[in-house]
C-alpha positions as CSV (number, residue, x, y, z in Angstrom):
1,M,61.2,95.2,117.5
2,A,64.8,96.1,116.7
3,I,67.6,96.6,119.2
4,F,66.7,99.6,121.4
5,A,67.9,101.7,124.3
6,Y,65.9,102.0,127.5
7,Q,64.3,105.4,127.4
8,D,60.6,105.0,127.9
9,L,59.6,102.1,130.1
10,S,56.6,101.4,132.3
11,I,57.5,99.9,135.7
12,L,54.4,99.2,137.7
13,V,54.6,98.3,141.4
14,A,51.1,97.7,142.9
15,D,49.3,101.1,142.3
16,L,52.4,103.1,141.5
17,E,54.1,103.9,138.2
18,M,57.8,103.9,139.0
19,A,59.3,104.6,135.6
20,C,59.6,108.4,136.1
21,Y,61.5,107.8,139.4
22,A,63.6,104.8,138.4
23,K,67.2,105.1,137.4
24,S,67.7,101.3,136.8
25,V,65.6,98.1,136.8
26,N,66.7,94.5,136.7
27,L,64.3,91.6,136.0
28,S,65.8,88.1,136.2
29,N,64.4,84.6,136.1
30,E,66.2,81.5,137.2
31,V,65.8,77.7,137.7
32,A,67.3,75.9,140.6
33,Q,70.0,73.4,139.5
34,L,69.6,70.0,141.0
35,D,72.7,67.8,141.0
36,T,71.9,64.3,139.7
37,T,75.5,63.2,139.4
38,S,75.9,59.5,140.4
39,L,78.7,57.1,140.8
40,C,78.3,56.1,137.2
41,S,78.8,59.6,135.9
42,T,82.1,58.9,134.0
43,G,83.6,62.0,135.4
44,W,81.0,64.6,134.3
45,V,78.5,66.5,136.5
46,S,74.8,65.9,135.5
47,S,71.9,68.0,136.6
48,I,68.2,68.8,136.0
49,G,66.1,71.9,136.4
50,G,64.2,72.4,139.6
51,L,61.9,75.2,140.8
52,K,61.7,78.5,138.9
53,S,61.8,81.9,140.5
54,G,62.0,85.5,139.4
55,S,63.3,88.8,140.9
56,V,62.9,92.5,140.3
57,N,65.4,95.1,141.6
58,I,64.7,98.8,141.1
59,E,66.9,101.8,142.0
60,F,65.0,105.0,142.1
61,M,65.0,108.7,143.0
62,Q,63.3,109.0,146.3
63,D,60.1,111.0,146.8
64,T,58.4,111.3,150.2
65,A,55.1,112.9,149.2
66,D,52.1,111.4,150.9
67,T,50.9,109.3,147.9
68,S,54.3,108.9,146.2
69,V,57.2,106.5,146.3
70,D,58.2,106.1,150.0
71,A,54.6,106.1,151.2
72,T,53.6,103.4,148.7
73,L,56.7,101.1,148.8
74,Y,57.6,101.0,152.5
75,P,54.3,99.3,153.6
76,L,54.8,96.6,151.0
77,L,57.9,95.2,152.6
78,G,57.5,91.5,153.3
79,T,54.0,91.4,151.8
80,A,53.5,88.5,149.5
81,G,51.4,88.9,146.3
82,V,52.4,92.4,145.4
83,V,51.5,92.8,141.7
84,K,54.3,94.0,139.4
85,S,54.5,94.6,135.7
86,V,57.8,95.5,134.0
87,C,57.1,96.7,130.5
88,L,59.8,97.3,127.9
89,G,58.1,100.4,126.7
90,S,55.2,102.6,127.8
91,A,53.2,102.3,124.5
92,D,50.2,100.0,124.0
93,G,51.4,96.6,122.8
94,S,54.9,96.8,124.4
95,A,56.4,93.6,125.7
96,A,55.8,93.1,129.4
97,Y,56.5,90.7,132.3
98,L,53.9,90.4,135.0
99,L,54.2,88.6,138.4
100,K,53.1,88.5,142.0
101,S,56.1,89.3,144.2
102,I,57.3,89.8,147.8
103,P,59.5,92.9,148.4
104,L,62.4,91.6,150.6
105,N,64.6,94.7,150.8
106,Y,63.7,98.4,150.8
107,T,66.4,101.0,151.1
108,A,64.6,104.3,152.0
109,L,67.6,106.6,151.5
110,T,71.1,106.5,150.2
111,G,73.4,109.3,149.0
112,A,75.7,112.0,150.2
113,V,75.4,115.7,150.7
114,G,74.6,117.4,147.4
115,E,73.7,114.2,145.6
116,L,70.4,112.8,144.5
117,A,68.3,111.2,147.3
118,M,68.1,107.6,146.1
119,G,66.4,104.5,147.2
120,S,66.0,100.9,146.1
121,L,63.5,98.0,146.2
122,S,64.2,94.3,145.5
123,G,62.2,91.2,145.9
124,S,61.3,87.8,144.4
125,S,58.3,86.2,142.9
126,S,56.0,85.0,145.6
127,T,53.0,83.2,144.1
128,G,52.8,81.7,140.6
129,P,55.0,82.4,137.6
130,V,56.7,85.3,135.9
131,V,54.6,85.7,132.7
132,R,55.8,87.2,129.5
133,G,53.1,89.1,127.6
134,Q,52.1,92.6,126.5
135,L,51.0,95.9,127.9
136,I,47.4,95.8,126.5
137,H,46.3,99.1,128.1
138,P,48.8,101.8,129.0
139,S,48.5,104.1,132.0
140,N,49.9,107.3,130.3
141,V,46.4,108.5,129.2
142,S,43.7,109.4,131.8
143,R,40.3,107.9,130.9
144,T,36.9,109.6,131.5
145,T,34.6,107.4,129.4
146,S,34.0,103.7,129.0
147,S,35.7,102.1,126.0
148,T,37.7,99.1,124.8
149,G,41.4,98.7,124.1
150,T,43.2,97.6,121.0
151,G,43.1,93.8,120.3
152,R,46.4,92.0,120.6
153,Q,47.2,88.6,119.1
154,L,48.8,87.0,122.2
155,G,47.9,83.5,121.0
156,A,45.6,80.7,122.0
157,V,45.8,79.0,125.4
158,S,46.5,75.3,125.4
159,A,45.1,72.8,127.9
160,T,48.4,73.0,129.9
161,Q,48.5,76.8,129.9
162,S,46.7,79.7,131.5
163,V,46.1,83.3,130.6
164,Y,47.1,85.9,133.2
165,A,46.3,89.6,133.5
166,A,47.4,92.3,135.9
167,L,45.6,95.6,136.6
168,H,47.4,98.6,138.1
169,V,45.1,101.6,138.9
170,I,47.5,104.5,139.5
171,S,45.1,107.4,139.9
172,A,41.3,108.0,140.4
173,S,39.3,111.2,140.8
174,G,35.8,112.4,140.8
175,T,32.8,111.8,143.1
176,S,32.4,108.1,144.0
177,P,34.4,107.0,140.9
178,T,34.1,103.3,139.8
179,L,36.1,101.3,137.3
180,D,35.1,97.9,136.0
181,V,37.7,96.2,133.9
182,I,37.4,92.9,132.0
183,V,39.7,91.1,129.5
184,Q,38.0,89.7,126.4
185,S,39.1,87.3,123.7
186,D,38.0,86.6,120.2
187,D,39.2,84.7,117.1
188,N,39.5,87.8,115.0
189,A,41.1,91.3,115.3
190,G,37.7,93.0,114.8
191,F,36.3,91.4,118.0
192,T,33.0,90.6,116.3
193,T,32.1,88.0,118.9
194,P,34.0,88.9,122.1
195,T,33.9,86.6,125.1
196,T,34.7,87.8,128.6
197,R,37.5,85.7,130.1
198,L,38.8,87.6,133.1
199,T,37.0,90.0,135.4
200,F,38.8,92.3,137.9
201,T,37.1,93.4,141.2
202,Q,35.6,96.9,140.8
203,A,38.1,99.6,141.6
204,T,37.1,102.8,143.4
205,G,40.6,104.2,143.9
206,R,44.2,103.2,143.5
207,T,44.6,99.5,143.6
208,S,46.3,96.5,141.9
209,Q,45.1,93.0,141.1
210,M,46.2,89.9,139.2
211,T,44.0,87.1,137.9
212,S,44.2,84.1,135.6
213,L,42.2,81.5,133.8
214,A,43.2,78.0,132.7
215,G,43.0,76.8,129.1
216,A,42.2,75.4,126.7
217,L,41.0,78.5,124.9
218,T,41.1,78.7,121.1
219,D,40.7,82.4,120.8
220,D,44.0,84.2,120.0
221,Y,43.1,87.9,120.2
222,W,42.9,89.7,123.5
223,R,41.8,93.1,124.6
224,V,40.6,95.2,127.6
225,S,37.1,96.5,128.0
226,Y,36.3,99.0,130.8
227,T,33.3,100.8,132.3
228,I,33.8,104.1,134.2
229,G,31.1,105.3,136.6
230,G,30.5,108.0,139.2
231,T,29.8,111.7,139.1
232,G,31.9,114.9,138.9
233,T,33.8,113.6,135.8
234,P,35.3,110.4,137.2
235,T,38.8,109.9,135.8
236,F,41.1,106.9,136.0
237,A,44.7,106.2,134.9
238,F,45.3,102.5,134.8
239,A,47.4,99.9,133.1
240,V,46.7,96.2,132.2
241,T,49.3,93.6,131.2
242,C,48.3,90.2,129.9
243,G,50.2,87.1,128.9
244,I,50.0,83.3,128.4
245,L,52.1,80.7,130.0
């Protein structure tokens, strides 16, 4: 991908797509610096890397509808394990970062008379790493029938790595709708012999989950497969991000 301007991101917080509300997003990762300078340092500071952490800060246009921004974000404050995916594009295959987080600050309203009603959410990683991967199933198309996603060559998983995947179900409709999502791997783009590697808990409405599997796994292609059930034309919009670390 060439240098680009931020115009069409996907910012997923739990079961909410924030991109169409967000005015800015900042994703940062850092390593604690541990000072190892000793009395034989010869005048120079020395250090090693310590624990890693990540943070996500979002400024957004506020919406107080029952199932929208405020109603979704406020109950998450202080809750560890909130699944987030920040994707550098909304298209299938876009680079993505996925993590479990803890929202630490929620500003419900800021602004003056005549200005946009704004809000903000910030927090840190809470459990496990920040994983770089891809958006392997975008949420911008509603699905009514079972299918599979496009295979992406994310790479093999070494014995010291794990494969991670996050599921964000942002809408569900129909009579008793069900969504079963799995992540499969194979050694070829055609997925002639797919193997199920990750299985999400069945979704019956808006939800989010993150799961992982330790290596070693020699397959290097990865895709989503999903089964939709229910009556009255069950319909889901959902996103899946996947990465290896």
